[in-house]
Every structure is written in structure tokens, then in C-alpha cells.
N, C-alpha and C positions, 0 to 999 in steps of 0.2 A: 258677614257683610264685607265685600271687597272695599278697600280703602282708596278713595279717589285722591288725585294729586291736589286738587283745589277744593275747598269746602263748598258745598252747594249753597244756593241763596237761602234755602230753608235753614241750613246749619248756621249760616252767618247771622240770620235773624234770631235764632235761638241763643247763640253766644251773646249777641247784643242785649237780648232781654235778660239773660242771666247777669250780665255785667251791670245792668241797672239795679239788680238786687245785691250787688257787691259779691257776686259769685264768679270766680274766674275759672274758665274751662277752655280747653283747646279742642280743635276739630277732632284730633285723634282720640281724646278722652270721650267725647260724646259718641263717636263711632264704636269705641271699645265697649262702653257701657250698654249701648244698644245691642251689640253683637252678643254680649254675655246674658242678655235678658233682664238687666237691671232697670232699664228705662226704655221707652218706646222708640222704635225706629220710625223714620219718616215714611209716609205712604205716597204713592205716585197717583196723580189724577190727570185725566185728559183735559187739555185746554180747548178741545174741539177739533173738528176736521182740519187737518193741515196746520194746526197750531202747536202740535207736539204735546209734551207732558211737563208737569211741574211736581216738585216734592213738597210735602207739607208735614209738619209734626202735628199729632192730634192735640185737641184741646187739653190743657192741663199738663202738657209735656214739660213746660218750664218748671212747674212745681216739683215734678218727679226728678228731673235732672238736678235741681237745687238740693233735694233731699239726698240723692245719691252722692252728690259732691260733698255733703256734710259728713258722710260716713266713710268715704274712701281715703285711705292713707297708705303710703308706701310701707311695705312690710306687714300690713294687717291682712290676715287671711280673708278670703272672700266670704267664708262662712260667718265670721264675726261681723263683717260689713253687712251681711244680709240680716243678721239678728239685730244689729244696731238700727237698721232701716225699719224693721218691724217694731222695735222698742220705741221708735219715734212716730208710730202710727201710719207707716207707709208699707206698701208691699211692692216687691219687684214686679216688673211687667210679666216675667215668667215666674208665676207663683210656685212652680215646682221647685224653684231654688230654695224657698223657705223649707219645704219638706226635706230636701236633701241636706241643707245645712243643719237642721235640727237632728236628723238621723245620724249624721256624722259626729256631731258634738255630744250627743247623748250616749253614743256607743262607747262601751268600755274597751280599752286596748285588748287585743287578743292575747291569750296566754301562750307561752311557749309549749311545744309538743311535750306532753307528759308532765307539765309543771303542776306541782301540788297547789291546790286552791289557796292555802294560806301563804305559801311562798309567793304566789302570783300577787295576792293582795298587798303583801309587804313590799314587793318590788315596785308595783305601781305607786304605792304610798311614798316610797323614796323618790320616785320621779316627780310626783306632785310637789313634795316638800322642796325639791331643788329648783322648782320653777319660780322666777321672781314674782309672778302675779300672786303666788300663794302666801307671800310674806305677811301681809296684813292679817290674814286669817290665822296663820300659825301663831303670830304674836298674841292675837286675841285668845286662841286656845290655851296658850301657855299662861296667860294672865288668869283666865277663868279657872284653870286647873289648879293653879297655886292657891286661889281662893277656896278651892274644894279639897285642900290637902288632906283633911280627915277621911276623905273617900279612899285614899291611896295607902298602900302599905308603907311603913316607915322606910326611909331610904330610897324610895322609888324616884327615878329620874324623870322629870317632867317631859323632857324631850322624847323619851321612850313611850310615854303615855300618848303624846301627840301623834307619834307614828302609828300607835295602835288605833287611835281615832281615825286617822287617814285610811288605815287598812279597812276598818269597818265601813267607812264611807265608800271605799272602792267596791266592797262586796255588795253594798246597797245599789250602787250604780250598775253593777253587773247583774243584779237581781238574784244573787246567790246568798241564801241564808247560811248561818254557820257561826253565829256570834253568841257569846254568853250574855247573861243579864248584866254582869259586871262591865263588859265592853260597852253595852248600850248605856249604862249609867255614866260611864266615863265620857261617852260621846255627848250625852245630854249636858253634863257638867262643862265640857269644853265649849258648848254653845250657850253657856250662861244660865242654864236651868239649875236652880238651887236644890240639887238632889242630895248634897253631902249631909245636910242637917236632918234629913228624914230618917225615921226608924227603918231598920232593915226591911221589914215586911212592906212598908209603904214604898220604899225605893224599888223593891222587886216588882211591885204592882205597877209602878210608873214605868219601869223598864218593859214590862209586859205590854202596856199600852203603846209604848214607843215601838215595840216590835210589830204590833198589829198595824200601826199607822205607817211604819216604814215599808212593810211588805205590801200593804194594800195601796198606798198612795204615792210614796216617794221612790219606790224601786224603779230603776232605769227602764225595764221593759214596759211597765205600765205607762210611764210618761212618753215613751217612744210610740206607744199605740195612740195616745192622744195626739202627738205630733203628726202621725201619719193619717189620722182619720178625722180630726176635728176640722170643721170648715174654717178657712183662714180668717174670714171676717169675725168669727167667734173668738179666735185667738187674739186678734187685734182689739176686739172690744174688751177683753179681759186685761189689757195692758195698763190702763190707768190705775186700777186698784192694785195690780201686781207691783207697779212702780212705787206706790205709796207703802205697800208692805215691805218691799226691798229696802226702801229708805229707812223705814222704822227699824228693820233688822240691823242695818248698817250703823244706825245711831248707837247701837251697843258697843261699837268700836271706839267710843268716846275716849279721847286721849291717845289713841293709837293711829298709825297712818291709815288713811282711807284707801280702799282699792281704786284703781283707775276706772274711767268711764266705760271701758270695754267690759270689765267684770260686772259693773253695775247694770249695764244694759243686758248682758247675758243672764244675770240673776233675775232681772225683771221678766224676761221672756219665760224662763223656767218657772217662775212664780205663777205666771199666767197659765202654764200647762198644769200646774198643781191645782189651781182654782178649778179648771175645767175637769180635771180628774175627780175632784171631790164632788162637783155637780153631777157628773156622770154616774157616780156611785150612789147618788141620792141625797147629796147635800150634807150639811152639818149633822142632821138628825141620824142619817145612816152611819156616819163616821162615829157618832156617839154610841150607836148600837154595836158597831164592830168593837169599839173600845170596851163596852160592857162585857161582850162575849169574851174578848181577850183577857180582861181582868178576871172573869170567872174561871177561865181555863188556867190562868196563871195561879190563882188561889188554889185550885185543885192540884196543880203541879207542886206547889209549895208544900201543901199538906201531905201529898204522897211522898215527896222527897224527905220531909221531916220524919214521917212514919218509918220510911225505909231506913233512915239513918239511926233511928231509935232502936229498931229491931235487929239491924245488922251493922253494928258500929265499926266492924273491920273493913267495910266497903268504903270506897271513895268514888264520888261521882266525877265524871269528866268535866273539865272547866268549860 
């Protein structure tokens, strides 16, 4: 939209209405937001023969501009702003922005040419660990893993285990399996699941369930499919429950620094995608059945592995 030198009468009325709500915007801001598709542009209507035309914003425009003003900040990416808008129950005027933002934020970074998958996961894990927004989660992982010290080999450095957890999460985000049950158990422990006190067989079964759930529900490609195909009103409708779940999860950070509102809003939206993913798979009953099948497969694998070790004691299974 070309920027005029003077704001139109419609823009001035909109700015005044927003000011009554204690929302301060400039003519340039409302023009930019309309041009980006975040809020509606004015429409022109005829005043009758010989009377020219006038511009008007559609009904509800002030609500949308106020919502956009609440999420726009200097230095904040437009993708995060769009997710924050969605997390507050609003959609941009150009709804394709939601799809694009979700696609870009769900996508794992590209590996370097010829990069080994494990090297890739460890490199991305290092980048995530270095980001300031990760600090509350890393501190929570460190605390939870210290509480699960009996799960780890003597002398293991907690920081190295945290990096391993981040590498596992990177592979989940990329949708690439290739983790051991031990890595999954450490990931569960880092998230506060009390796996350390379980017998070895029960811990392995729980890790098998976690693997089934991760591959089926949490893997990045599956959530990206939801983001691309689910009707946006359905995603928005899932937000209230998702926010309650995200807040409950963050309550586990008791005594640790809380993440910023950008992270909380992003987690809320991703929780909404997870809810929809579970519904599309058949709901909780279908997930329970997948878990049962996974546990049965895991039990068979454990029995097979134990038999193999008993009959061929010189062999060593890959970790």
C-alpha cells in the first residue's frame, strides 16, 4: 500500500478510537500492519455521483489493530508476533501468515552438506543451549537430572547429559529417529518424569512408550502437517486448553526463572497443535492403543535382546 503524506480521515478516526483504549499508534504503523496483512486495510466507497469517494475501515478493525499493537515490538520477529496474536485468540487478516510462521518455526535447521546426523543434532543442540531464551529450560533440566543422579553413570557431568537431551529433542524436531532407550530415559528425567527409581525393565517399557508417542505425536513433520492442514478456527479453539496445559507445565519450574511471554505464547500454540494431532489420530484411546502396541513391541525386543546376550555373550549391542 503506498504511503500517503497525510493520514486519511479514516486513519485519523481509527487512531483516535485506539487512543481512547490507551493504545498509541502512528499512521505509519497502521499502514505497515495493513500492508503486511496483520490488520485490515481501509476500503473505498462511493459517495454518489459527483461526490467522490471515501475510505472506511471495516467493522471490528479497531479490535484487530489493538490486538496487533499488543504483540508488535522492535526486534521481535514477525513470526513470533503472529504466534502471539494467535495465542491471544486473534488471527491476522492474511491468515496465510499463520501457516507461514508455523512452518518456519517448526522447521529444523538444515544440516550442512554431508553432515553426520549425530553431528548435526549436537551442533544444533549447542546453538539452542547458547540462546538466552533456553536458560530457564536448561536450568530445569540440570535440576531434574541431578535429582535423577542414580540414572547416570558415576562421574557423569550433568552439562553433557543436558546437551544429549537437547540433541535428542533436535532429532525429534527433525523427525529423525536414532536414539537409544537410555537417551529417551534421560530426556524424560530432564522433563521431571521420575524414571530413575523404576526397575530397569519398567524404565525400558516407559522409554518404549515415549518413543511411540514422540514418533507419532511430537515429531516435527507430524506437527507441521497439522499446522498446514488444520482449519485455523480449530487451532484457535484449541488455544485455551493449550494455554492451561502450558502454564501447568511451566509450574514445574518452581523456584527457577520463568521463560518470557514470547516462549510461553509459542509453547501455547505448539500445545494446541499437539492437541489437534492427538484428536486426528483418534484421541486418547487411540494413543493408548499405540502405547500398548509399542510396549508389546518393546517387551519382545527386550526378551529377544536378553536371549541374544545369553546365547552370545561375546557380542555387544550398539547403543
